[in-house]
C-alpha positions as CSV (number, residue, x, y, z in Angstrom):
1,M,74.9,-14.3,-11.0
2,G,70.9,-14.3,-10.9
3,I,68.6,-12.4,-13.0
4,L,67.7,-10.1,-10.2
5,D,71.1,-9.5,-9.3
6,K,71.9,-8.6,-12.8
7,L,69.0,-6.3,-12.8
8,F,70.5,-4.5,-9.7
9,K,74.0,-4.5,-11.1
10,S,73.1,-2.9,-14.5
11,R,71.5,0.1,-12.2
12,K,74.1,0.3,-10.1
13,T,76.1,3.5,-10.4
14,R,76.6,4.2,-7.0
15,P,77.0,2.0,-3.9
16,F,73.9,3.1,-2.4
17,S,70.5,4.0,-4.2
18,T,68.8,6.1,-1.5
19,W,69.4,7.4,1.7
20,Q,66.6,8.7,3.8
21,I,67.6,11.2,6.4
22,E,65.3,12.7,9.0
23,L,65.8,16.0,10.0
24,T,63.2,16.6,12.4
25,T,60.5,14.7,14.2
26,R,58.4,17.7,15.0
27,C,55.2,18.2,13.0
28,S,52.2,20.4,14.0
29,L,49.8,18.4,11.8
30,K,47.8,15.7,13.4
31,C,47.1,12.9,11.3
32,T,44.5,10.1,12.4
33,M,46.3,7.6,10.3
34,C,49.8,8.4,11.7
35,I,51.5,6.2,14.4
36,K,51.7,9.4,16.4
37,D,48.1,9.3,16.8
38,E,48.6,6.1,19.3
39,Y,51.9,6.9,21.0
40,K,52.4,9.6,23.8
41,D,56.0,9.2,24.0
42,W,56.9,10.7,20.9
43,Y,60.6,11.9,20.8
44,R,60.6,15.6,19.5
45,M,63.7,16.6,18.0
46,D,65.9,18.0,15.4
47,M,69.0,16.8,13.8
48,D,72.1,18.8,14.8
49,F,72.9,20.5,11.9
50,E,76.8,20.1,12.6
51,N,76.1,16.4,12.8
52,F,74.3,16.5,9.5
53,K,77.5,18.2,7.8
54,R,79.5,15.1,9.2
55,I,77.1,13.0,7.0
56,V,77.5,15.0,4.0
57,P,81.0,13.7,2.7
58,L,79.2,10.0,2.5
59,L,76.7,11.3,0.2
60,K,79.0,11.1,-2.8
61,D,78.2,7.2,-2.6
62,V,74.5,7.9,-2.7
63,Q,72.3,8.4,-5.8
64,S,69.4,10.2,-4.0
65,V,68.7,11.8,-0.8
66,V,65.3,12.1,0.9
67,L,65.5,14.8,3.6
68,E,62.3,13.3,5.4
69,G,61.5,11.1,8.1
70,W,58.5,11.1,10.8
71,G,58.6,15.0,10.9
72,E,57.8,18.0,8.7
73,S,60.9,18.8,6.8
74,L,59.8,22.5,6.2
75,F,60.1,22.9,10.0
76,Y,64.0,22.1,9.9
77,K,65.6,25.6,10.0
78,H,68.8,24.5,8.1
79,L,66.7,22.8,5.3
80,I,68.2,25.1,2.5
81,E,71.7,24.6,3.6
82,C,71.1,20.8,3.7
83,I,69.8,20.8,0.3
84,L,72.9,22.8,-1.0
85,L,75.4,20.5,0.9
86,V,73.5,17.5,-0.7
87,R,73.8,18.7,-4.4
88,Q,77.4,19.8,-4.1
89,E,78.1,15.8,-3.6
90,G,76.5,15.1,-6.6
91,A,73.4,13.6,-5.4
92,E,69.5,14.0,-6.1
93,V,67.5,15.4,-3.1
94,G,64.3,16.2,-2.1
95,F,61.4,15.2,0.3
96,V,57.6,14.7,0.7
97,T,55.7,17.5,2.6
98,S,52.3,18.2,4.0
99,G,52.9,21.9,2.8
100,M,52.7,23.2,6.3
101,G,55.0,26.3,6.6
102,L,55.4,26.6,2.7
103,T,55.3,30.1,1.7
104,E,56.0,31.5,-2.0
105,E,59.5,33.1,-0.5
106,Y,60.2,29.6,1.0
107,A,59.4,28.1,-2.3
108,K,61.7,30.2,-4.2
109,D,64.6,29.5,-1.8
110,L,64.0,25.6,-2.5
111,I,64.1,26.3,-6.3
112,A,67.1,28.4,-6.2
113,A,68.9,25.8,-3.8
114,G,68.3,23.3,-6.5
115,I,65.9,20.9,-5.1
116,D,65.3,18.0,-7.3
117,F,61.9,16.6,-6.4
118,I,59.1,17.2,-3.9
119,G,56.2,15.2,-3.2
120,F,53.0,16.7,-1.7
121,S,51.0,14.4,0.9
122,L,47.3,14.5,0.1
123,S,44.5,12.5,1.8
124,G,41.2,13.8,-0.4
125,T,40.3,16.1,-3.0
126,T,37.7,17.8,-0.9
127,G,38.3,19.8,2.1
128,G,35.9,17.7,4.3
129,T,37.7,14.5,3.5
130,H,41.2,15.8,3.6
131,N,40.9,17.9,6.5
132,A,39.3,15.3,8.7
133,I,42.3,12.8,7.9
134,R,44.9,15.6,8.3
135,V,44.0,17.4,11.5
136,N,45.3,21.2,11.1
137,S,45.9,20.7,7.2
138,D,43.8,22.9,4.9
139,L,43.3,21.5,1.3
140,D,42.8,24.8,-0.3
141,A,46.3,25.9,1.2
142,L,47.9,22.5,-0.1
143,I,46.5,23.1,-3.4
144,N,47.8,26.8,-3.4
145,S,51.3,25.5,-2.2
146,M,51.4,23.2,-5.2
147,T,50.1,25.7,-7.7
148,F,52.7,28.4,-6.8
149,M,55.5,26.0,-6.6
150,K,54.8,24.8,-10.2
151,R,54.3,28.3,-11.5
152,L,57.6,29.6,-9.6
153,A,59.7,26.9,-11.2
154,A,58.2,27.6,-14.7
155,E,58.8,31.4,-14.3
156,K,62.6,30.2,-13.7
157,G,62.3,28.2,-16.7
158,M,63.4,25.3,-14.8
159,T,61.9,21.6,-14.9
160,K,62.9,21.1,-11.6
161,P,61.5,20.3,-8.8
162,A,59.8,17.3,-10.2
163,M,56.6,17.4,-8.3
164,H,54.2,14.4,-7.5
165,I,51.3,13.8,-5.3
166,V,51.4,11.1,-2.5
167,Y,47.8,9.9,-1.7
168,L,47.3,7.7,1.3
169,M,44.3,5.2,0.3
170,L,41.7,4.5,2.9
171,K,38.2,3.6,2.9
172,E,37.3,6.8,4.0
173,N,38.6,8.4,1.0
174,I,39.0,5.8,-1.4
175,H,36.1,7.1,-3.5
176,E,37.9,10.4,-4.4
177,A,40.9,8.4,-5.9
178,P,39.9,9.4,-9.6
179,S,39.6,13.1,-8.8
180,V,43.2,12.9,-7.5
181,I,44.3,12.5,-11.2
182,D,42.1,15.3,-12.3
183,L,43.6,17.5,-9.7
184,A,47.2,16.6,-10.7
185,G,46.4,17.4,-14.3
186,K,45.1,20.6,-13.7
187,I,48.2,21.6,-11.6
188,G,50.3,20.1,-14.1
189,I,51.9,17.4,-11.9
190,R,52.7,14.4,-14.0
191,E,53.2,11.7,-11.2
192,V,50.8,10.4,-8.7
193,I,51.8,7.6,-6.1
194,F,49.1,5.8,-4.2
195,I,50.3,4.5,-1.1
196,N,48.4,2.1,1.7
197,I,48.7,2.5,5.2
198,V,51.6,0.3,6.2
199,H,52.2,1.1,10.0
200,I,49.0,0.3,11.7
201,T,48.8,1.0,15.4
202,N,45.3,0.6,16.4
203,T,41.9,-0.6,15.5
204,R,40.4,2.2,13.8
205,Q,43.4,2.3,11.3
206,D,43.1,-1.2,10.9
207,K,39.6,-0.9,9.8
208,E,40.4,1.9,7.3
209,R,43.0,-0.1,5.3
210,V,41.6,-0.9,1.9
211,F,43.7,-3.8,1.2
212,V,43.1,-7.3,2.3
213,C,45.3,-10.1,3.6
214,E,43.6,-13.0,2.4
215,E,44.3,-14.0,-1.2
216,T,40.9,-15.5,-1.5
217,R,39.0,-12.3,-1.0
218,D,38.1,-10.2,-4.0
219,E,39.9,-7.1,-4.6
220,P,37.7,-4.3,-3.2
221,Y,37.4,-0.9,-5.2
222,R,38.1,-2.6,-8.3
223,A,35.8,-0.1,-10.4
224,I,37.3,2.9,-8.6
225,L,40.9,1.9,-9.3
226,A,40.1,1.0,-12.8
227,E,38.6,4.7,-13.4
228,T,41.7,5.9,-11.7
229,R,44.0,4.2,-14.0
230,K,41.9,5.2,-16.9
231,R,42.2,8.8,-16.1
232,A,45.9,8.8,-15.5
233,Q,46.5,7.2,-18.8
234,R,44.2,9.4,-20.7
235,L,46.0,12.8,-19.2
236,G,49.5,11.2,-19.6
237,I,50.1,11.0,-15.5
238,N,52.5,8.4,-14.2
239,L,50.6,6.4,-11.9
240,S,52.0,4.1,-9.1
241,M,49.6,2.0,-7.2
242,P,50.3,-0.9,-4.7
243,P,48.3,-3.9,-4.9
244,L,45.1,-4.4,-2.5
245,R,45.6,-8.3,-2.4
246,P,48.5,-9.9,-0.9
247,C,51.5,-10.6,-3.2
248,D,54.8,-11.9,-1.6
249,V,57.7,-10.1,-2.8
250,A,61.4,-11.2,-2.7
251,V,62.4,-7.7,-1.4
252,C,60.1,-4.8,-0.2
253,A,59.5,-1.6,-1.9
254,E,62.1,0.0,0.7
255,N,64.8,-2.2,-0.8
256,P,67.0,-2.7,2.4
257,L,69.7,-4.0,0.1
258,R,70.6,-0.6,-1.5
259,N,69.0,1.9,0.9
260,L,69.0,3.0,4.4
261,Y,67.3,5.4,6.7
262,V,69.2,7.6,9.2
263,S,67.3,8.7,12.3
264,A,67.3,12.6,13.8
265,D,69.8,11.2,16.5
266,G,71.7,9.2,13.9
267,E,70.7,5.8,14.3
268,V,71.1,3.6,11.0
269,S,67.9,1.4,10.2
270,P,67.1,-0.5,7.2
271,C,63.9,1.6,6.5
272,V,61.8,4.1,8.2
273,Y,59.2,1.7,9.5
274,L,61.7,0.1,11.7
275,G,63.2,3.4,13.2
276,P,60.3,5.4,14.5
277,P,61.1,7.9,17.3
278,I,59.0,6.2,20.1
279,L,60.2,3.7,23.1
280,S,60.9,0.2,22.0
281,P,59.4,-2.2,21.8
282,F,56.2,-0.8,19.9
283,K,52.7,-2.0,18.9
284,R,52.1,-3.1,15.1
285,I,49.1,-4.3,14.0
286,F,49.8,-6.9,11.2
287,C,46.7,-8.3,9.0
288,G,44.6,-7.8,12.2
289,E,46.8,-9.2,14.7
290,E,48.7,-7.2,17.2
291,H,52.6,-7.6,17.7
292,S,55.2,-6.1,19.3
293,T,58.3,-4.9,17.6
294,E,61.5,-3.5,18.5
295,R,63.2,-0.9,16.8
296,V,66.0,-1.7,14.6
297,S,69.4,0.1,14.5
298,F,72.8,-1.3,13.5
299,G,74.8,1.7,14.5
300,N,74.9,5.3,15.1
301,I,76.0,7.2,12.2
302,F,77.8,9.9,14.4
303,R,79.8,7.3,16.5
304,N,80.6,4.6,13.9
305,H,81.9,4.8,10.3
306,I,78.9,3.6,7.8
307,D,81.4,1.0,6.5
308,D,81.7,-0.5,9.8
309,I,77.8,-0.2,10.2
310,W,76.9,-1.5,6.8
311,N,79.5,-4.4,7.1
312,S,78.5,-5.4,10.6
313,K,77.5,-9.0,11.3
314,A,74.2,-8.1,12.4
315,Y,73.3,-6.0,9.1
316,T,74.7,-8.4,6.9
317,E,72.5,-11.3,8.1
318,F,69.6,-8.8,7.8
319,R,70.2,-8.3,4.4
320,N,71.1,-11.9,3.6
321,C,67.5,-12.9,4.4
322,F,66.5,-10.9,1.2
323,H,69.3,-12.4,-0.8
324,E,67.9,-15.8,0.0
325,R,64.5,-14.7,-1.2
326,I,65.9,-13.4,-4.5
327,K,67.8,-16.7,-4.9
328,F,64.5,-18.4,-4.6
329,I,63.2,-16.3,-7.4
330,D,66.3,-17.1,-9.4
331,M,65.5,-20.8,-8.9
332,L,62.0,-20.3,-10.0
333,Y,63.0,-18.6,-12.9
334,E,65.5,-21.5,-13.9
335,S,63.1,-24.0,-13.3
336,L,60.6,-22.4,-15.9
337,T,63.2,-22.0,-18.3
338,D,65.1,-25.2,-17.8
339,M,62.1,-27.2,-17.1
340,K,63.8,-28.4,-13.9
341,P,61.6,-29.7,-11.0
342,I,61.9,-27.4,-7.8
343,E,61.3,-28.5,-4.4
344,A,60.9,-25.6,-2.2
345,V,57.2,-24.0,-2.9
346,S,57.8,-20.7,-0.8
347,Y,60.1,-17.9,0.0
348,P,62.5,-18.2,2.7
349,D,61.8,-16.1,5.8
350,P,62.4,-12.5,5.7
351,P,64.3,-10.9,8.8
352,P,62.1,-11.2,12.1
353,P,61.5,-7.5,12.3
354,C,60.1,-7.5,8.7
355,A,57.8,-10.6,9.1
356,T,55.1,-8.5,10.6
357,C,55.3,-5.6,8.2
358,H,52.7,-5.0,5.4
359,K,55.3,-4.1,3.2
360,I,56.6,-7.9,2.7
361,K,53.3,-8.5,1.7
362,G,53.7,-6.1,-1.5
363,F,51.4,-3.5,0.2
């Protein structure tokens, strides 16, 4: 057993770590950095609640359930019932939101239902920046939502939901990164997650990415991000930040070895980026080059049992590509500790659909 296999084994309390379940693809928010900005054939749909209830018994094998996909979860009229059902199976449950539609009464219902975590999407700390990137969103309203969610939980004497901020890094807003930490500290949020724009569909989005695909290029925005880390450390805020230069990884952050994604219509994909609600094939720009990518589904959870889907030949072969990459890391580790020569100098190839995804470069 390799070192990474041992690591996964030690953390494995349930067969699956996280299921991301898409309740709706509807959203009244227009984000200029979203793939919706490029596609006109967007499927607007909600998951049938009776179908969701068919998934629920399977969640006893899942540690964490993220009720979110390509739409705004708060728009799903059965969201509270979904949270209650997931909690009954013993899994943690939450989602990331733009805050659209969140009122104090809605927040009270979410807290009463036992929601474990909630992330708030932010694209700037000034109205001029955030509101320009997330059209129809209002920064002041979003900050107000975070504030009363925190207050309402405290009034109930509850430590949950654990709240975090998700900040999309772009050239347009990277200068405001340090002030995100200040905002989190002011509200009382103890975790901030910075993310890159991963699914790029047009030239404008590609020009806005802050990461570079060339290893020889200097890391941009070094001073800004150093100040961001400094403020987070001073305020005791947990900060997660992806690299801005390529760093090949054995398994991407989506970790398809233990996680999966279920679309609103029940299609099971390794991750959200391989199952957008658009016609296949779809366009994806990877490190400046345009590629055509097929949607990936290994079965429909409303028609096929999850064991049959997970253990299918196609899904198994998909995951085996990552297992081979883990073996490569094990081989490197053994060569360093045992001083053995190694012939291979690079990772085995990832699954073809992942070869043109920025996640495989660590971004």
